[in-house]
N, C-alpha and C positions, 0 to 999 in steps of 0.2 A: 846298883851303881852307888858308889860313895864318892864324895868330893873332898879333896884335901886342899885347903886354902893355901897352906904354906909348906912346901916340900922341904924347906930348910928346918922346920920344926920337928925334930926327931920324935918327940913325945906324941905329936899329932899323927905322924906317919905310923908309928908303932901302934897307937890306939886304933887307928883305922884298920891296920892289917889284922889286929886281933879281932875286931868286930867282923871283918870279912870272913876270917877263918872260922869263927864260931857261928856264922850264919847257917841255919838249917838247910837252905838250898845248896850251899857249897858243900856241906857235909854229905849230902846225898850224892852229889856229883863225885866227890872223893871216894865214896863207897862203891859207886859204879866203876870208876877207874880201877880201884883195887880189885874188884871182881874180875874185870877184863884181864888185868895183868896176871892174876893168879891162874886164870883159865889158859892164858898163853903159856905160862910156865909149865902147867900140866901137859899141854899139848907138845911142848918141846921135849919134856921128859919121855913122853910116849914115843915120839919120833926117834929118840936115841936108842930105845930098846927094841925097835923093829928091825 
């Protein structure tokens, strides 16, 4: 969790978003989501060909 003191401060919000996006834990979650979405796409393609 990250705390933003001033939501009106665009540079603080942008900096925090960058830090969150670069966080290794988030990157792992994003990889898992990508794997799931690719798996679903593959399953949809298989269903169309049956």
